[in-house]
mmCIF file of the N, C-alpha and C atoms, coordinates in Angstrom:
data_MODEL
# 
_entry.id   MODEL 
# 
loop_
_atom_site.group_PDB 
_atom_site.id 
_atom_site.type_symbol 
_atom_site.label_atom_id 
_atom_site.label_alt_id 
_atom_site.label_comp_id 
_atom_site.label_asym_id 
_atom_site.label_entity_id 
_atom_site.label_seq_id 
_atom_site.pdbx_PDB_ins_code 
_atom_site.Cartn_x 
_atom_site.Cartn_y 
_atom_site.Cartn_z 
_atom_site.occupancy 
_atom_site.B_iso_or_equiv 
_atom_site.pdbx_formal_charge 
_atom_site.auth_seq_id 
_atom_site.auth_comp_id 
_atom_site.auth_asym_id 
_atom_site.auth_atom_id 
_atom_site.pdbx_PDB_model_num 
ATOM 1   N N  . UNK A 1 1  ? 1.014   -1.390 -0.197  1.00 0.00 ? 1  UNK A N  1 
ATOM 2   C CA . UNK A 1 1  ? -0.130  0.220  0.198   1.00 0.00 ? 1  UNK A CA 1 
ATOM 3   C C  . UNK A 1 1  ? 0.926   1.220  -0.062  1.00 0.00 ? 1  UNK A C  1 
ATOM 4   N N  . UNK A 1 2  ? 0.328   2.127  -0.890  1.00 0.00 ? 2  UNK A N  1 
ATOM 5   C CA . UNK A 1 2  ? 1.097   3.061  -0.791  1.00 0.00 ? 2  UNK A CA 1 
ATOM 6   C C  . UNK A 1 2  ? 0.890   4.402  0.423   1.00 0.00 ? 2  UNK A C  1 
ATOM 7   N N  . UNK A 1 3  ? 2.075   4.849  0.715   1.00 0.00 ? 3  UNK A N  1 
ATOM 8   C CA . UNK A 1 3  ? 1.768   5.897  1.853   1.00 0.00 ? 3  UNK A CA 1 
ATOM 9   C C  . UNK A 1 3  ? 0.863   7.187  1.569   1.00 0.00 ? 3  UNK A C  1 
ATOM 10  N N  . UNK A 1 4  ? 0.111   7.600  2.220   1.00 0.00 ? 4  UNK A N  1 
ATOM 11  C CA . UNK A 1 4  ? -0.512  8.858  2.094   1.00 0.00 ? 4  UNK A CA 1 
ATOM 12  C C  . UNK A 1 4  ? 0.064   10.009 1.884   1.00 0.00 ? 4  UNK A C  1 
ATOM 13  N N  . UNK A 1 5  ? 0.152   10.930 1.055   1.00 0.00 ? 5  UNK A N  1 
ATOM 14  C CA . UNK A 1 5  ? 0.641   12.318 1.213   1.00 0.00 ? 5  UNK A CA 1 
ATOM 15  C C  . UNK A 1 5  ? 0.316   13.488 2.264   1.00 0.00 ? 5  UNK A C  1 
ATOM 16  N N  . UNK A 1 6  ? 1.247   14.234 2.852   1.00 0.00 ? 6  UNK A N  1 
ATOM 17  C CA . UNK A 1 6  ? 1.434   15.277 3.360   1.00 0.00 ? 6  UNK A CA 1 
ATOM 18  C C  . UNK A 1 6  ? 0.279   16.058 2.763   1.00 0.00 ? 6  UNK A C  1 
ATOM 19  N N  . UNK A 1 7  ? -0.472  17.253 3.332   1.00 0.00 ? 7  UNK A N  1 
ATOM 20  C CA . UNK A 1 7  ? -1.531  18.402 2.862   1.00 0.00 ? 7  UNK A CA 1 
ATOM 21  C C  . UNK A 1 7  ? -0.583  19.093 1.571   1.00 0.00 ? 7  UNK A C  1 
ATOM 22  N N  . UNK A 1 8  ? 0.610   19.339 2.809   1.00 0.00 ? 8  UNK A N  1 
ATOM 23  C CA . UNK A 1 8  ? 1.571   20.706 2.274   1.00 0.00 ? 8  UNK A CA 1 
ATOM 24  C C  . UNK A 1 8  ? 2.092   19.810 0.749   1.00 0.00 ? 8  UNK A C  1 
ATOM 25  N N  . UNK A 1 9  ? 2.448   18.769 0.508   1.00 0.00 ? 9  UNK A N  1 
ATOM 26  C CA . UNK A 1 9  ? 3.553   18.451 -0.303  1.00 0.00 ? 9  UNK A CA 1 
ATOM 27  C C  . UNK A 1 9  ? 2.274   18.311 -1.809  1.00 0.00 ? 9  UNK A C  1 
ATOM 28  N N  . UNK A 1 10 ? 0.561   18.933 -2.175  1.00 0.00 ? 10 UNK A N  1 
ATOM 29  C CA . UNK A 1 10 ? -0.117  17.859 -2.568  1.00 0.00 ? 10 UNK A CA 1 
ATOM 30  C C  . UNK A 1 10 ? -1.182  19.570 -2.471  1.00 0.00 ? 10 UNK A C  1 
ATOM 31  N N  . UNK A 1 11 ? -0.362  21.105 -2.280  1.00 0.00 ? 11 UNK A N  1 
ATOM 32  C CA . UNK A 1 11 ? -1.209  22.076 -2.410  1.00 0.00 ? 11 UNK A CA 1 
ATOM 33  C C  . UNK A 1 11 ? -2.497  21.714 -1.599  1.00 0.00 ? 11 UNK A C  1 
ATOM 34  N N  . UNK A 1 12 ? -2.741  20.948 -0.579  1.00 0.00 ? 12 UNK A N  1 
ATOM 35  C CA . UNK A 1 12 ? -4.231  21.196 -0.076  1.00 0.00 ? 12 UNK A CA 1 
ATOM 36  C C  . UNK A 1 12 ? -4.734  22.568 0.474   1.00 0.00 ? 12 UNK A C  1 
ATOM 37  N N  . UNK A 1 13 ? -5.751  22.998 -0.164  1.00 0.00 ? 13 UNK A N  1 
ATOM 38  C CA . UNK A 1 13 ? -5.844  24.448 0.141   1.00 0.00 ? 13 UNK A CA 1 
ATOM 39  C C  . UNK A 1 13 ? -7.641  24.650 -0.445  1.00 0.00 ? 13 UNK A C  1 
ATOM 40  N N  . UNK A 1 14 ? -8.042  25.589 -0.500  1.00 0.00 ? 14 UNK A N  1 
ATOM 41  C CA . UNK A 1 14 ? -9.459  26.385 -0.960  1.00 0.00 ? 14 UNK A CA 1 
ATOM 42  C C  . UNK A 1 14 ? -9.475  25.416 -1.892  1.00 0.00 ? 14 UNK A C  1 
ATOM 43  N N  . UNK A 1 15 ? -11.006 24.807 -2.425  1.00 0.00 ? 15 UNK A N  1 
ATOM 44  C CA . UNK A 1 15 ? -11.495 24.419 -3.813  1.00 0.00 ? 15 UNK A CA 1 
ATOM 45  C C  . UNK A 1 15 ? -11.878 25.698 -4.588  1.00 0.00 ? 15 UNK A C  1 
ATOM 46  N N  . UNK A 1 16 ? -12.668 25.155 -5.539  1.00 0.00 ? 16 UNK A N  1 
ATOM 47  C CA . UNK A 1 16 ? -13.022 25.815 -6.734  1.00 0.00 ? 16 UNK A CA 1 
ATOM 48  C C  . UNK A 1 16 ? -14.342 25.834 -7.244  1.00 0.00 ? 16 UNK A C  1 
ATOM 49  N N  . UNK A 1 17 ? -15.332 25.855 -7.549  1.00 0.00 ? 17 UNK A N  1 
ATOM 50  C CA . UNK A 1 17 ? -16.783 26.108 -7.991  1.00 0.00 ? 17 UNK A CA 1 
ATOM 51  C C  . UNK A 1 17 ? -16.678 24.074 -8.410  1.00 0.00 ? 17 UNK A C  1 
ATOM 52  N N  . UNK A 1 18 ? -15.664 23.967 -9.005  1.00 0.00 ? 18 UNK A N  1 
ATOM 53  C CA . UNK A 1 18 ? -16.113 22.865 -9.985  1.00 0.00 ? 18 UNK A CA 1 
ATOM 54  C C  . UNK A 1 18 ? -15.106 21.829 -9.848  1.00 0.00 ? 18 UNK A C  1 
ATOM 55  N N  . UNK A 1 19 ? -14.295 21.881 -8.532  1.00 0.00 ? 19 UNK A N  1 
ATOM 56  C CA . UNK A 1 19 ? -13.101 21.069 -8.566  1.00 0.00 ? 19 UNK A CA 1 
ATOM 57  C C  . UNK A 1 19 ? -12.897 21.100 -6.666  1.00 0.00 ? 19 UNK A C  1 
ATOM 58  N N  . UNK A 1 20 ? -13.463 20.160 -5.861  1.00 0.00 ? 20 UNK A N  1 
ATOM 59  C CA . UNK A 1 20 ? -13.266 20.381 -4.598  1.00 0.00 ? 20 UNK A CA 1 
ATOM 60  C C  . UNK A 1 20 ? -13.429 18.983 -4.333  1.00 0.00 ? 20 UNK A C  1 
ATOM 61  N N  . UNK A 1 21 ? -13.149 18.754 -2.781  1.00 0.00 ? 21 UNK A N  1 
ATOM 62  C CA . UNK A 1 21 ? -12.885 17.261 -2.034  1.00 0.00 ? 21 UNK A CA 1 
ATOM 63  C C  . UNK A 1 21 ? -14.197 16.631 -2.582  1.00 0.00 ? 21 UNK A C  1 
ATOM 64  N N  . UNK A 1 22 ? -15.382 17.061 -1.590  1.00 0.00 ? 22 UNK A N  1 
ATOM 65  C CA . UNK A 1 22 ? -16.353 15.926 -1.576  1.00 0.00 ? 22 UNK A CA 1 
ATOM 66  C C  . UNK A 1 22 ? -17.798 16.493 -1.837  1.00 0.00 ? 22 UNK A C  1 
ATOM 67  N N  . UNK A 1 23 ? -18.546 16.368 -1.429  1.00 0.00 ? 23 UNK A N  1 
ATOM 68  C CA . UNK A 1 23 ? -20.086 17.216 -2.106  1.00 0.00 ? 23 UNK A CA 1 
ATOM 69  C C  . UNK A 1 23 ? -19.989 17.846 -0.973  1.00 0.00 ? 23 UNK A C  1 
ATOM 70  N N  . UNK A 1 24 ? -20.677 19.100 -2.126  1.00 0.00 ? 24 UNK A N  1 
ATOM 71  C CA . UNK A 1 24 ? -21.545 20.157 -1.088  1.00 0.00 ? 24 UNK A CA 1 
ATOM 72  C C  . UNK A 1 24 ? -22.702 20.094 -1.178  1.00 0.00 ? 24 UNK A C  1 
ATOM 73  N N  . UNK A 1 25 ? -23.563 19.868 -2.338  1.00 0.00 ? 25 UNK A N  1 
ATOM 74  C CA . UNK A 1 25 ? -24.831 19.619 -2.339  1.00 0.00 ? 25 UNK A CA 1 
ATOM 75  C C  . UNK A 1 25 ? -25.868 18.904 -2.377  1.00 0.00 ? 25 UNK A C  1 
ATOM 76  N N  . UNK A 1 26 ? -26.958 18.692 -2.870  1.00 0.00 ? 26 UNK A N  1 
ATOM 77  C CA . UNK A 1 26 ? -27.499 17.645 -3.712  1.00 0.00 ? 26 UNK A CA 1 
ATOM 78  C C  . UNK A 1 26 ? -27.326 17.761 -5.011  1.00 0.00 ? 26 UNK A C  1 
ATOM 79  N N  . UNK A 1 27 ? -26.892 16.839 -5.826  1.00 0.00 ? 27 UNK A N  1 
ATOM 80  C CA . UNK A 1 27 ? -26.554 17.310 -7.428  1.00 0.00 ? 27 UNK A CA 1 
ATOM 81  C C  . UNK A 1 27 ? -25.363 17.626 -7.892  1.00 0.00 ? 27 UNK A C  1 
ATOM 82  N N  . UNK A 1 28 ? -24.593 17.891 -6.787  1.00 0.00 ? 28 UNK A N  1 
ATOM 83  C CA . UNK A 1 28 ? -23.131 18.006 -6.977  1.00 0.00 ? 28 UNK A CA 1 
ATOM 84  C C  . UNK A 1 28 ? -22.221 16.959 -7.450  1.00 0.00 ? 28 UNK A C  1 
ATOM 85  N N  . UNK A 1 29 ? -21.731 17.881 -8.359  1.00 0.00 ? 29 UNK A N  1 
ATOM 86  C CA . UNK A 1 29 ? -20.587 16.790 -9.744  1.00 0.00 ? 29 UNK A CA 1 
ATOM 87  C C  . UNK A 1 29 ? -19.572 16.921 -9.917  1.00 0.00 ? 29 UNK A C  1 
ATOM 88  N N  . UNK A 1 30 ? -19.071 17.967 -8.769  1.00 0.00 ? 30 UNK A N  1 
ATOM 89  C CA . UNK A 1 30 ? -17.393 18.575 -8.895  1.00 0.00 ? 30 UNK A CA 1 
ATOM 90  C C  . UNK A 1 30 ? -16.497 18.186 -8.156  1.00 0.00 ? 30 UNK A C  1 
ATOM 91  N N  . UNK A 1 31 ? -17.055 16.689 -7.173  1.00 0.00 ? 31 UNK A N  1 
ATOM 92  C CA . UNK A 1 31 ? -15.909 16.480 -6.186  1.00 0.00 ? 31 UNK A CA 1 
ATOM 93  C C  . UNK A 1 31 ? -15.786 15.571 -6.418  1.00 0.00 ? 31 UNK A C  1 
ATOM 94  N N  . UNK A 1 32 ? -14.719 14.993 -6.016  1.00 0.00 ? 32 UNK A N  1 
ATOM 95  C CA . UNK A 1 32 ? -13.048 13.871 -5.607  1.00 0.00 ? 32 UNK A CA 1 
ATOM 96  C C  . UNK A 1 32 ? -13.721 12.722 -5.902  1.00 0.00 ? 32 UNK A C  1 
ATOM 97  N N  . UNK A 1 33 ? -13.004 12.104 -6.568  1.00 0.00 ? 33 UNK A N  1 
ATOM 98  C CA . UNK A 1 33 ? -13.270 10.461 -6.381  1.00 0.00 ? 33 UNK A CA 1 
ATOM 99  C C  . UNK A 1 33 ? -12.390 9.608  -5.146  1.00 0.00 ? 33 UNK A C  1 
ATOM 100 N N  . UNK A 1 34 ? -11.575 10.676 -4.409  1.00 0.00 ? 34 UNK A N  1 
ATOM 101 C CA . UNK A 1 34 ? -10.732 9.644  -3.495  1.00 0.00 ? 34 UNK A CA 1 
ATOM 102 C C  . UNK A 1 34 ? -10.840 10.519 -2.298  1.00 0.00 ? 34 UNK A C  1 
ATOM 103 N N  . UNK A 1 35 ? -12.258 11.249 -2.234  1.00 0.00 ? 35 UNK A N  1 
ATOM 104 C CA . UNK A 1 35 ? -12.844 11.201 -0.584  1.00 0.00 ? 35 UNK A CA 1 
ATOM 105 C C  . UNK A 1 35 ? -13.516 10.272 -0.116  1.00 0.00 ? 35 UNK A C  1 
ATOM 106 N N  . UNK A 1 36 ? -13.670 10.279 1.414   1.00 0.00 ? 36 UNK A N  1 
ATOM 107 C CA . UNK A 1 36 ? -14.299 9.116  1.648   1.00 0.00 ? 36 UNK A CA 1 
ATOM 108 C C  . UNK A 1 36 ? -15.287 10.056 3.023   1.00 0.00 ? 36 UNK A C  1 
ATOM 109 N N  . UNK A 1 37 ? -16.635 9.991  2.524   1.00 0.00 ? 37 UNK A N  1 
ATOM 110 C CA . UNK A 1 37 ? -17.561 10.905 3.607   1.00 0.00 ? 37 UNK A CA 1 
ATOM 111 C C  . UNK A 1 37 ? -17.286 10.057 4.618   1.00 0.00 ? 37 UNK A C  1 
ATOM 112 N N  . UNK A 1 38 ? -17.417 11.489 5.526   1.00 0.00 ? 38 UNK A N  1 
ATOM 113 C CA . UNK A 1 38 ? -18.011 10.783 6.860   1.00 0.00 ? 38 UNK A CA 1 
ATOM 114 C C  . UNK A 1 38 ? -19.483 11.000 7.340   1.00 0.00 ? 38 UNK A C  1 
ATOM 115 N N  . UNK A 1 39 ? -19.903 9.812  7.952   1.00 0.00 ? 39 UNK A N  1 
ATOM 116 C CA . UNK A 1 39 ? -21.439 9.717  7.565   1.00 0.00 ? 39 UNK A CA 1 
ATOM 117 C C  . UNK A 1 39 ? -22.159 10.655 8.837   1.00 0.00 ? 39 UNK A C  1 
ATOM 118 N N  . UNK A 1 40 ? -21.036 10.983 9.733   1.00 0.00 ? 40 UNK A N  1 
ATOM 119 C CA . UNK A 1 40 ? -21.912 11.933 10.727  1.00 0.00 ? 40 UNK A CA 1 
ATOM 120 C C  . UNK A 1 40 ? -21.437 13.510 10.369  1.00 0.00 ? 40 UNK A C  1 
ATOM 121 N N  . UNK A 1 41 ? -20.523 13.574 9.412   1.00 0.00 ? 41 UNK A N  1 
ATOM 122 C CA . UNK A 1 41 ? -20.327 15.311 9.109   1.00 0.00 ? 41 UNK A CA 1 
ATOM 123 C C  . UNK A 1 41 ? -20.672 15.337 7.837   1.00 0.00 ? 41 UNK A C  1 
ATOM 124 N N  . UNK A 1 42 ? -21.157 16.215 7.371   1.00 0.00 ? 42 UNK A N  1 
ATOM 125 C CA . UNK A 1 42 ? -21.567 16.851 5.585   1.00 0.00 ? 42 UNK A CA 1 
ATOM 126 C C  . UNK A 1 42 ? -20.104 17.608 5.443   1.00 0.00 ? 42 UNK A C  1 
ATOM 127 N N  . UNK A 1 43 ? -19.560 18.109 6.425   1.00 0.00 ? 43 UNK A N  1 
ATOM 128 C CA . UNK A 1 43 ? -18.250 19.103 5.668   1.00 0.00 ? 43 UNK A CA 1 
ATOM 129 C C  . UNK A 1 43 ? -17.121 18.086 5.770   1.00 0.00 ? 43 UNK A C  1 
ATOM 130 N N  . UNK A 1 44 ? -16.637 17.006 6.572   1.00 0.00 ? 44 UNK A N  1 
ATOM 131 C CA . UNK A 1 44 ? -15.554 17.119 6.918   1.00 0.00 ? 44 UNK A CA 1 
ATOM 132 C C  . UNK A 1 44 ? -15.304 15.529 6.540   1.00 0.00 ? 44 UNK A C  1 
ATOM 133 N N  . UNK A 1 45 ? -13.976 14.617 6.117   1.00 0.00 ? 45 UNK A N  1 
ATOM 134 C CA . UNK A 1 45 ? -14.008 13.219 5.437   1.00 0.00 ? 45 UNK A CA 1 
ATOM 135 C C  . UNK A 1 45 ? -12.421 13.118 5.469   1.00 0.00 ? 45 UNK A C  1 
ATOM 136 N N  . UNK A 1 46 ? -12.566 11.734 4.794   1.00 0.00 ? 46 UNK A N  1 
ATOM 137 C CA . UNK A 1 46 ? -11.235 11.376 4.915   1.00 0.00 ? 46 UNK A CA 1 
ATOM 138 C C  . UNK A 1 46 ? -10.694 11.399 2.859   1.00 0.00 ? 46 UNK A C  1 
ATOM 139 N N  . UNK A 1 47 ? -9.477  11.005 3.084   1.00 0.00 ? 47 UNK A N  1 
ATOM 140 C CA . UNK A 1 47 ? -9.014  11.011 1.402   1.00 0.00 ? 47 UNK A CA 1 
ATOM 141 C C  . UNK A 1 47 ? -7.972  9.597  1.206   1.00 0.00 ? 47 UNK A C  1 
ATOM 142 N N  . UNK A 1 48 ? -8.430  8.850  0.184   1.00 0.00 ? 48 UNK A N  1 
ATOM 143 C CA . UNK A 1 48 ? -7.677  7.456  0.135   1.00 0.00 ? 48 UNK A CA 1 
ATOM 144 C C  . UNK A 1 48 ? -6.060  7.949  -0.267  1.00 0.00 ? 48 UNK A C  1 
ATOM 145 N N  . UNK A 1 49 ? -5.633  9.282  -0.348  1.00 0.00 ? 49 UNK A N  1 
ATOM 146 C CA . UNK A 1 49 ? -4.013  9.702  -0.908  1.00 0.00 ? 49 UNK A CA 1 
ATOM 147 C C  . UNK A 1 49 ? -3.560  10.691 0.284   1.00 0.00 ? 49 UNK A C  1 
ATOM 148 N N  . UNK A 1 50 ? -4.247  11.299 1.050   1.00 0.00 ? 50 UNK A N  1 
ATOM 149 C CA . UNK A 1 50 ? -3.720  12.231 1.709   1.00 0.00 ? 50 UNK A CA 1 
ATOM 150 C C  . UNK A 1 50 ? -4.248  12.218 2.801   1.00 0.00 ? 50 UNK A C  1 
ATOM 151 N N  . UNK A 1 51 ? -3.227  12.938 3.940   1.00 0.00 ? 51 UNK A N  1 
ATOM 152 C CA . UNK A 1 51 ? -3.260  12.083 5.630   1.00 0.00 ? 51 UNK A CA 1 
ATOM 153 C C  . UNK A 1 51 ? -4.256  13.435 5.864   1.00 0.00 ? 51 UNK A C  1 
ATOM 154 N N  . UNK A 1 52 ? -4.624  12.744 7.374   1.00 0.00 ? 52 UNK A N  1 
ATOM 155 C CA . UNK A 1 52 ? -5.418  13.495 7.983   1.00 0.00 ? 52 UNK A CA 1 
ATOM 156 C C  . UNK A 1 52 ? -7.193  14.025 7.374   1.00 0.00 ? 52 UNK A C  1 
ATOM 157 N N  . UNK A 1 53 ? -7.755  15.001 8.395   1.00 0.00 ? 53 UNK A N  1 
ATOM 158 C CA . UNK A 1 53 ? -8.841  15.119 8.074   1.00 0.00 ? 53 UNK A CA 1 
ATOM 159 C C  . UNK A 1 53 ? -9.437  16.011 6.902   1.00 0.00 ? 53 UNK A C  1 
ATOM 160 N N  . UNK A 1 54 ? -10.113 15.810 6.178   1.00 0.00 ? 54 UNK A N  1 
ATOM 161 C CA . UNK A 1 54 ? -10.368 16.708 4.739   1.00 0.00 ? 54 UNK A CA 1 
ATOM 162 C C  . UNK A 1 54 ? -11.629 17.588 4.666   1.00 0.00 ? 54 UNK A C  1 
ATOM 163 N N  . UNK A 1 55 ? -11.637 18.898 4.543   1.00 0.00 ? 55 UNK A N  1 
ATOM 164 C CA . UNK A 1 55 ? -12.528 19.134 4.391   1.00 0.00 ? 55 UNK A CA 1 
ATOM 165 C C  . UNK A 1 55 ? -13.481 19.399 2.960   1.00 0.00 ? 55 UNK A C  1 
ATOM 166 N N  . UNK A 1 56 ? -14.513 19.263 2.557   1.00 0.00 ? 56 UNK A N  1 
ATOM 167 C CA . UNK A 1 56 ? -15.283 19.038 1.518   1.00 0.00 ? 56 UNK A CA 1 
ATOM 168 C C  . UNK A 1 56 ? -15.327 19.999 0.521   1.00 0.00 ? 56 UNK A C  1 
ATOM 169 N N  . UNK A 1 57 ? -15.263 21.184 0.726   1.00 0.00 ? 57 UNK A N  1 
ATOM 170 C CA . UNK A 1 57 ? -15.140 22.639 0.217   1.00 0.00 ? 57 UNK A CA 1 
ATOM 171 C C  . UNK A 1 57 ? -13.411 22.380 -0.560  1.00 0.00 ? 57 UNK A C  1 
ATOM 172 N N  . UNK A 1 58 ? -12.292 21.958 -0.065  1.00 0.00 ? 58 UNK A N  1 
ATOM 173 C CA . UNK A 1 58 ? -10.485 22.016 -0.289  1.00 0.00 ? 58 UNK A CA 1 
ATOM 174 C C  . UNK A 1 58 ? -10.796 21.169 -1.632  1.00 0.00 ? 58 UNK A C  1 
ATOM 175 N N  . UNK A 1 59 ? -9.608  21.434 -2.022  1.00 0.00 ? 59 UNK A N  1 
ATOM 176 C CA . UNK A 1 59 ? -8.975  20.631 -2.931  1.00 0.00 ? 59 UNK A CA 1 
ATOM 177 C C  . UNK A 1 59 ? -7.500  20.519 -2.733  1.00 0.00 ? 59 UNK A C  1 
ATOM 178 N N  . UNK A 1 60 ? -6.954  19.457 -3.866  1.00 0.00 ? 60 UNK A N  1 
ATOM 179 C CA . UNK A 1 60 ? -5.635  19.711 -3.965  1.00 0.00 ? 60 UNK A CA 1 
ATOM 180 C C  . UNK A 1 60 ? -4.984  19.010 -5.542  1.00 0.00 ? 60 UNK A C  1 
ATOM 181 N N  . UNK A 1 61 ? -3.833  18.548 -5.448  1.00 0.00 ? 61 UNK A N  1 
ATOM 182 C CA . UNK A 1 61 ? -3.282  18.426 -6.709  1.00 0.00 ? 61 UNK A CA 1 
ATOM 183 C C  . UNK A 1 61 ? -3.526  16.979 -7.164  1.00 0.00 ? 61 UNK A C  1 
ATOM 184 N N  . UNK A 1 62 ? -4.246  16.094 -6.052  1.00 0.00 ? 62 UNK A N  1 
ATOM 185 C CA . UNK A 1 62 ? -4.443  14.484 -6.382  1.00 0.00 ? 62 UNK A CA 1 
ATOM 186 C C  . UNK A 1 62 ? -5.871  14.628 -6.938  1.00 0.00 ? 62 UNK A C  1 
ATOM 187 N N  . UNK A 1 63 ? -6.317  15.980 -6.902  1.00 0.00 ? 63 UNK A N  1 
ATOM 188 C CA . UNK A 1 63 ? -8.036  15.800 -7.698  1.00 0.00 ? 63 UNK A CA 1 
ATOM 189 C C  . UNK A 1 63 ? -8.403  15.388 -8.814  1.00 0.00 ? 63 UNK A C  1 
ATOM 190 N N  . UNK A 1 64 ? -9.406  14.459 -8.634  1.00 0.00 ? 64 UNK A N  1 
ATOM 191 C CA . UNK A 1 64 ? -9.560  13.906 -9.835  1.00 0.00 ? 64 UNK A CA 1 
ATOM 192 C C  . UNK A 1 64 ? -11.214 13.248 -9.769  1.00 0.00 ? 64 UNK A C  1 
ATOM 193 N N  . UNK A 1 65 ? -11.826 14.006 -10.961 1.00 0.00 ? 65 UNK A N  1 
ATOM 194 C CA . UNK A 1 65 ? -13.543 13.867 -10.349 1.00 0.00 ? 65 UNK A CA 1 
ATOM 195 C C  . UNK A 1 65 ? -13.802 12.493 -10.359 1.00 0.00 ? 65 UNK A C  1 
ATOM 196 N N  . UNK A 1 66 ? -15.135 12.960 -9.677  1.00 0.00 ? 66 UNK A N  1 
ATOM 197 C CA . UNK A 1 66 ? -15.742 11.240 -9.274  1.00 0.00 ? 66 UNK A CA 1 
ATOM 198 C C  . UNK A 1 66 ? -16.568 10.970 -10.650 1.00 0.00 ? 66 UNK A C  1 
ATOM 199 N N  . UNK A 1 67 ? -16.768 9.930  -10.763 1.00 0.00 ? 67 UNK A N  1 
ATOM 200 C CA . UNK A 1 67 ? -17.826 9.500  -11.891 1.00 0.00 ? 67 UNK A CA 1 
ATOM 201 C C  . UNK A 1 67 ? -18.800 9.311  -10.929 1.00 0.00 ? 67 UNK A C  1 
ATOM 202 N N  . UNK A 1 68 ? -19.864 10.502 -11.135 1.00 0.00 ? 68 UNK A N  1 
ATOM 203 C CA . UNK A 1 68 ? -21.388 10.104 -10.328 1.00 0.00 ? 68 UNK A CA 1 
ATOM 204 C C  . UNK A 1 68 ? -22.273 9.828  -11.554 1.00 0.00 ? 68 UNK A C  1 
ATOM 205 N N  . UNK A 1 69 ? -23.413 9.004  -10.706 1.00 0.00 ? 69 UNK A N  1 
ATOM 206 C CA . UNK A 1 69 ? -24.381 8.447  -11.931 1.00 0.00 ? 69 UNK A CA 1 
ATOM 207 C C  . UNK A 1 69 ? -25.916 9.088  -11.780 1.00 0.00 ? 69 UNK A C  1 
# 
């Protein structure tokens, strides 16, 4: 298993309207496939590639658009 990156190394920072870590509203299609939602929090979750708590409205260089149904 690959070690997760530090936030500083991937420019974890404020997201953009069409590219952010996690879903922010119903029907949102601009989030990342690596985001791991926290069922108890709609704002914070985790990431498959980046260490630590991840805010849904942020972004990083590992961002990849999630495939939505």
